[in-house]
Structure formats: structure tokens, C-alpha cells
N, C-alpha and C positions, 0 to 999 in steps of 0.2 A: 504494500500500500504506500502511496506517495503522500506523506503527511503534509507536504507543502502545497498541495492543491486545495487545502481547506480555505474557506473564506469566512470572514467575520462580519458582524453587523447585527443590530437589534432587529432587523427585518426578519431574521430567522425565528424570532419569538412570536410572530403573528399567529400561527396556528394554535400555539399554547395559550395565548391571550384570549383568542376567540372561544376556545373550549372552556376557559375559566368562567365565562359569563353564565352558562347554565348552572354552575355551582352557586353563584350569587342569586340567580332567579329562583332557585329551589328553596331559598330561605324566605322568600316572600309568602305571606299568608294567602291561601286560596283554597277553595273547595274542589275545583275541577282541575284534574291533572292534564287534560288534553292540551290546553294552551302551553303548558310548560314543555310538553313533548314536541309541539310544533316549533317552539323557539329553539329547542335543542336541535331539531332536524335542520332548521334554517341556518343556524350557526355552524353546524357540522358541514353543511354543503359549502358555505363560504370559506371555512377552514380548509376544506379539500381543494377548493380553487386556489387558495393561497399556497398550499403545498405544491400543487401542479405548476404554479408560476415560478416556483423557486429554481428548478433546473434551468429555465430560460435566463433568470437573473444571474445564476452562476456562470452561464456562458457569456452573457453580454457585459456584465459589470465586473470591475476589479474587486468590489466588495458588495455585500448586501446592503439594502437601504437602512437608514437609521444610524445612530451613533455606533462607533466601533467599540467592541467589547473584547479586544484581544486578550487571550489568556483565559477567557471564561466561556466564550461561545464561538463555535466554528461549525461550518457545514460543508460537506463535500458531496460528490455525486452519489456515493453509496448511501449516506445517511439521508440525503434528499429523497432518494427512491424509497427508503424505509419510511420516511414521513408520509409519503403519498399512500403507501400500503397501509400504514397504521390508521390514517384518517379515513380511508375508504372502507376498511373493515369496521372501524368504529361507527361510521355513519350507518352502514347496513345493519349492524347489530342494534344500534339505537332505534331505528325504524321498526325492526322486528320486535324489540322489547316493548315498544309502545302498544303493540297489539297483543303480545303474549301476556302482559301484566294487567290487562284491562280488568278492573274490579278488585285488584289486589291493594292491600294497605301498604303504605311505605314507599309509594312510587317516587315521591320527591327525594327521599333518601337515596333511592336507587339512581336517579338522574344525577344527583350530586356525586355519588361514588363513581359512576361511569365516566362522568366528565373529569373527575379527579385522576382516574387512571390514564385517560388520554392526555391530559395536561402533563402528567409526570413522565409519560413515555416520550412525548415531544421534547421535554427538557433533557431527558437522557440522551436523545439522539444528537442534540446540538451541544452537549456539555463538552467543554475542552479544559475542564479543571476537575481535579479529584473531588473537591468539596461539592460541586454541583452534581457530578455523576453519582456520588454516594447518596446525597440527599434526595435526588430524583428517584433513584432505584428504591430507596426506603419508602418514599411517598407512594410509589406504585404498590408496594405491599400493603401499606396502611389503607389505601383506597380499595384495593381488591378484597381486603379482609371484610369490609362492610358488605360487599356483594356476595362473598362466599357464605356469610352468616345471615343472608337475607331472610331465610326461613330459620328463625332462631330456635324452633322446637324440634329440629332434626339433629339428633346426637352425632351421627357420623359426619355431617357437614361441619359441626362445631369442632369435633376432634380433628378433622382434616385441616381446618383453619388453624388450630392450635399447633399442629405439627409443622405446618408451613411457616407459621410465625417463628417457631424455634429455629428452623433452618435459615430463615431470613436474618434473624438476629445474629446467628453465628457467621453468616456471610457478611453482614455489616462489619463485625469485628475484624474479620480477615481483610476486608477492603480498607478499613482504617489503618491496619498494620501495613498493608501494601502501600497505601498513600504516604504514610509517615516515612517508610524506608526510602521510597522514590523521591519524596520531597527533600529529605535530608541529603540525599546523594546528588540530586540535580540542582537544588537551591531554588526550586520553583514548583508550585503545584500545577502548572500548566502541562497538559498532556502533549501539546505540540513541542514544548521545550524538552520533554522526556524523549520524544522521538529523535530530536536533534542531538541530544546527549548520547543516545545509543548509536547514532550514525558516527559520531566523532570518537567515542571512547569505548563502545561496547558495553557489555553487562557486567558490572561488578558483583561481588557476592551479595550486597544489599539488594541490588536489582533482581538478582536471581531468586532470592527469597520472596521479593515482592511479586515476581511472576508466578511463583508457586501459590502464593496466597490468592492471587486473582483467579488462578485455575480452580482451586478448591472452592472459592466463593461461587464461581459459575456452576460448578457441579452441584452445590447445595441449592442454588436458585433455579436450576433447570430440570429438576425432578429426575436426577440420575441416581443410581444406586449409591448409598442405601436409603436416601431420603426421597424416594419416589412415591411412597404409598399415599400421601395426601392427595395427589392428583387423581387417584383412582376413587377414593372415598368422597371426593367433592362432587361426585355426580348428583348428589341430592340438591345442589344449588340449582337455580333456574337455568333452563337450557341456554338462553343467550349468554349467561355468565360463563357457562362451560365453553361456548364458542369463543368468547373474548379471551378466556384463559388459554385455551389450546391453540387458537389461531394467532394470538398476539403476545400476551404477557410472558408465557413460558419460553417464547423464542428470543427474548431479550438477551439471554445468556449467549446465544450465537452472535448477536450484534456486538456485544462487548468483546467477545473473543476476536472477531474480525477486526474491530477497531484497535485492539491491542496486539495485532499481528506483529508489529515491529519488536515488541517486548518478547512475545512468545518465540519468534524466530531466533532471538539471541539466547534463549534458555532452553536447550533440548530437553532437560528434565521436566519442564512444565508441559511441553508438547507430548512427551511420553505418558505423563500422568493423564492427560486428556484422552490419549489413544486407549489406554487400559480401561479407564472409567467408561468411555463411550462405547467401546467394543463389548465390554461385559454387560452394560445396560442394554445394548441393542440385542445381544444374544438372549439374555434372560427374558426381556419383554417380548421379543419375537416368539419365543417358545410358549410363554403364558398366553399371549393373544390368540394362538391357534386353538386353545382349549376352552376359551370363554364363550358364553352364549349370549349374554346381554349386549345389545348393540352399543349402548353408550359406554359400557365398561370395556368392550373391545376397542372402541375408538380411543378411550383413555390409555389403554395399554399400547395402542398403536402410537400415540403421542410420545409415550416414554421411549419406545423403540426408535422413533424418528429423532427425538432429541439426542439419544445416544449416538445415532449415526451422524447427526450434524456436528456434535462435539468431536466425534471421531474425525470427521473431515477437517475440522480446524486443527486437531492434533497432527494430522498427516500433512498439513500445510496447503491443503486444497481450499483456499479461502473463497475463490469464485464459485466452486461447487457448493460450498456451505451457504453462500449467499443465495444461490439459485434454489437450493433445498429449502432454505428458510422461507423464501417467497412462495414457492409451490406448496409447502406444507401449510402456510397460513391460509392461502386461498382454499385449499382442499378441506382443511378442518373447519373453517368457517361455514362452508357449504354443507359439509357432512353433518355437523351438529344442528344447524338451522333446518336441515331437511331430514332430521332423524326419523320422523314419523314415516316418511316415504321409504326410507331404508328398512325400517321394521316391516312395513307392508310387503316390500319386495322379498325380504328374507323369508317371511312366512309363506309366500307364494311358492318360492323355490323348494321349501321343505314339503309343501303339499304335493308338488309335482315329483318330488323325489330327487334329491341331489345325487350326483354320481361322482365317484372318485376319478382322478386322472389316472391314465395308464402309465405303467412304469417306463415303456420306451419313450413316450412323450416327455416324461419328467427328466430323463437322462439326455434327451436330444435338445430340449429347450435351451439350456445354457450355451450349447454350441451354436445354435441358430442365432441366439441373442448376441453372442460375442461377434459373430460374422456381421450382423447388422450394425453393431456399434462401430466395428473397424471400418466397414465400407462407408458409413455416413461420416465418420470422423475424418477419413482421408478425403472425402468429397469436399468438406468445408475447410480442409487444411489444419485440423486440430491435431496436436501432437501430445498425447497423454501417455503416462507410463503404462507398460503392458499389464502390470498387476492391477492397475486401476480399471483398465478395460475389462478384465476378468471379474473384478468386484462388481462393476456395473452389470455385467452379464448375469451374475448370480442374483443380484438384487431385482433385475427386471425379468428374469426367466419365467416367473409365474404368469406373466402376461400371455405366454404361449401355451399354458397348460390346457389340455383338451380332455373332456370327459371320455372315459374308455368306451362307452356305448356308441359314441358318435365320431370316433377318431377317423373313420374311413368315409364319412359322409361328406357331401358338398358343404353342409353347414360348418363342419369342422375345418374345412379348408378356408372358408371365409373368416372363421374365427382366428385361425392361425395367421392369415394374412393381415387381419386387423391388429393382431398383437405385434407383428413385425413392423407395421406402419407406426404403431405407437412407440416402439423402441427407437425407430429411425427418427421420429419427431422429437423425442426427448433428447437424443444425441445431437440433432441439428440445433435445437434450442440452446443446449449447453455450448456447442461450438460457436454459435453466433454471439451468445452472451460474453464469451471470452474475448470477443473483439470490441465490446463496448468500453468506453472510457470511464469505468467506475473506480479506477485507481486500486484494483485488487490484483495482486500478483501471487500466483501459486508457487510454493516452494516445497515440493513433495519430498518425503523422507522414504527412501527405498526400503530400509529394514522394517520400519513400522508398516509399510505397505504390504510386505510379505506376511507379517503377523496378521494384518487385517484380512488378507486373502484366505489364510488358514481358518480364521474365525468365521468368515462368511461361508466357506465350504462346509464347516461343521453345521452351521444353521441350515444351509440348504439340504444337507444330508438328513437332518432331523425332519424337515418338512417332507422330504421324499418318503421316509419311513412312515411318518404319520399318515400320509396319504395312501400308501400301499399296504402296510401291515400295522394298522393301529393296535391290534391285539398284543403285539410285541412290547408295547410301551405303556401297559396298563398302570404299572407302578409309577413310571415317570409322568404319566398324565395326571395322576393325583397330586404329585409334587408340583407339577407345572401349573395346575389349576389353582393351587394355593400360593402361587408366586414364590415357591421354594422357601416360604416362611421368612423371607428377608424383612418384610415390612413389620411382622410381629415383633421382631427383635428391636427394630427402630422405634416402634410405638412404645414399648416398655422403657427403652432408654429415654425417650422424650418425656414421658410422664414421670420418670425418676428424676431427670434433671430439672424439669419444670412441672411440678404437679399442678393439676387443674381440676376445677369442678364446673358443673353445668349450673348456671343460675336459672331458676324457673322464670316464666314470663312475668314481667312486672305487673301487667294488667291484662284483662281479657281484650283480645283484639289487637294486642301490641306484641305478638310473638316475634315480630321482626326485630325488636330491640334487644332480644336475648343475645347474650354473648358468652363466650368461653373465657373464664377469668382464672388467674392463678389461685391455687388453693390458699385459704386463710389458715394461719397457724392456730 
């Protein structure tokens, strides 16, 4: 990443300022919630237009409009694209929430919390100082806590929020330690100054410890092992909150890693930590997801697996792929959660018609065909990726070519296989084109870590093949897998030991939304 392509100016604050207005409007007294939702939608659209105008300003102007705030605020092509994505997803979720929550109590509190999340995320994206970055990320957690506990009479939602709160506070401590070490070494809290210092002097021992603290903080905040269970249990929150969490908030760890790529590249130990944590999370979550029945729970485990894979990509030094993964996952998960009822209906229909397992020849042939499609398309667009990464992509996308055994020789199966190959070619083409965009992201792949990743992906694909063809062989493993290998149970006990908590009963009838999870009183 080129840190010197960043531009400063108070104009970058405009989306955050616009989204702070619904927070103020929610404080005004009023019986009808519909006008508040209309104002939220209008301001969200204006904020989206402001975010869309930012890339043009980055290209035309030497700096963004407004007073310069060097050392505190900076915006580049990647973060500008993330601001557009965040505001677009937030606007859609807000419109969906206005219909989803009709007749519910506490809608004004919901609007204030949703606006607070968007404000905090926008501040995170433009933060060029340790203090602003840490404060904005903490504010994201505080605002999201109100949304997760919207139904205060649901114990699992409260427990999940408590576990997330503990992970967030530990991450805050680690980030403060990282900031203190870097600030003392560089002599400034500015992130741009940190990148310049790394260019000139490399990573001292203090900066290496700082990089490790940042990596662990991201692992805690991104629902990776072992602090992943809260994102599964929080399914009792309103569906649009789940969409906001899975499509936006949980992806912020990837944004931070991509922005801190100059520091990570200078500290191989931090990258290896991300590789190990990301690969382990992707493998475990991928196995568990295959055994779950509930649609929303499967989507939650899918998010855990995808976050593991995204952190893995950052550890491998494939920052552009991580950015593309982040964008694609955000759009997919927002649609998947907001259209969950349609997914449930389609799943029930497939079960009524009788789902068929894929045939073993097709399972073994799919990675070869996928690898050929990736290589052909990549060479067509002039993309040069490591061979091990091509094989990893082939294993990840091979299920697109799986065909039911009963139809493998029919014309429908040929069309299905052709559609799968077109999808693989389209994904490869998108990745190749994106690598030519001026986003300021440079891949620095690690060959050894890549081979370890390839071995892990082969293990996961082998598990999927056996589960499809001989499920009876894995009866004991299926029980362990369904239970998530009991990792979350250990973390839950640890969390309640470190920070005991009790559930406060509703303050008054009709106000269950104000219930919260509080530390236990002595």
C-alpha cells in the first residue's frame, strides 16, 4: 500500500456528520416513528452521495474540501471505496429495518444505535491517528451493543453481547499497548508518520510487539477462534442487526489489517500469527457449517469461516484479494440475511423434493476443472498469481461444479457444470481486473505460508468429499462438529470467570428492550 497517496481535509467527515443527525433527531419527543425513519433514509441517501463524490474529489483535488487535519484524518482510494460500501449497506439495512420493526417498542433507540454504528465506522475509515482509530472502533462496539440487546428478554442474545464486550475490551487494551509502543518509537501518533518511519528505519523490537498486539486485537474483534461463539448466539437479535453485523461490522478487522499492511509486512511473526489463526478458524467453521440445519446459524458459521479466510489472506500478504473478499462477503451476507425467509423456503422445497449427494468422480474432477478455468482466465487478463494460490482458489471454488449423482449424465447436469465454470471464470476475471485498479494495494505473498494454506485447504476439501460420499464414516466427528468441537464452551466459562455477569429483569412491562447484561454485584 502506498501511504503517501492519502489525502487530508475535513470534507472526509461529511458522511459521518450527516449520519450523526438521526442520533440527534431520535432524542426529540414524538409518538410516531415513521417521520424519524424517513429522515434517516433521506440523510442516508445524501451521505451515500457524498461518499460517491469522494473518489472524484480524490482524483481532481490535491486535498479534500475543508480545513486540513493532517495527522488525524486521511482518505485514500481503498478507504473511499469502503465508505461507499458501508453507507450503501447501511442505507439498505435502515430501509429494511423501518418495515421489519413496525409496531415494535424502542425504535428511536434502534435508529440512534444504527446511526451511531455508521458514524463510528466512517470515523474508523478516515482515522490517521491511533487515538481516533481506537476511539472509533470502541464506539462501534458500544453502539452495536445496544442493537444486539434490542430484545432484552432473550438470554442468549445478552450472553453473546457480554462475551463480545469482553473480547472488545481486551482488544482495546492491546490496541492501546500497540499505540503506546509505536508512538514512543516514532515520536508521533500519526499512522502516516508510522509508515514513513518503517520505510526509513524498518521495524524495531517495539514495533514488532506493536504489530503482534494489532494482530491479536483483530483476531479478538473479528470473531476468530477462540472468541467466535458470540457471533453464533447473537442470532436472537433482529434480522437487520444480524445483516449489519455480518455484512459490515465484523469485516472491520480486515480493513484494519489492510491499512496496517506496511507494519505487518515488516513483522513476519505477526503475519504468521494471522495465517495460523485464520486457517484454523476457516477449517473448524467450515466443518461445523456443513452439519448445521438452521439457516441463520449456518450463515453465522459461514461468516466465521469467511472471516478466517480473509484474515488468512492478509497473513499471506494477498491484500487485494482480502479487499475483494471483504467487499463480496459484505454484499452477499447483507442479501442473505435480509432474504433469509426466501432461503428457508427454498431449502424446505429442496428437502421435499429430495436432495441428492454429489458423485465421487465429480467431486474429484471438480478441483481440476476449476484450476484449469482459473489458469486460463488469469492468463487471459495477464494476472500472475503464485501457483499455490491458484490451487487454493480451485479448492475453494470447486463446489460450484458439484453435480448430483442422479443427474450427472443428463443435459441439465451439463448446463449446471457449464454455469459453474462460467462463475469460476467470472470470479477470476473480476479478481484480475481489480488488481489493475489504482487502490494502492500491493500483494506480497509468502511462499511457505502459502504451502501451509494449501495443505489446510486440501484437508477441508477432503472432509467435504467424505461427508458427501460416506457420511456414515464420520458419525462421531459429526457430533463433535455439530457442537463446534466445544471450543466456545471453554471460552464462555472463561469469560464468565473473568467477568461474571447477571441478567437484570425488565425494568417495567413493555420496556424489555432496556434490559441489559451487567457485571455481577459483589
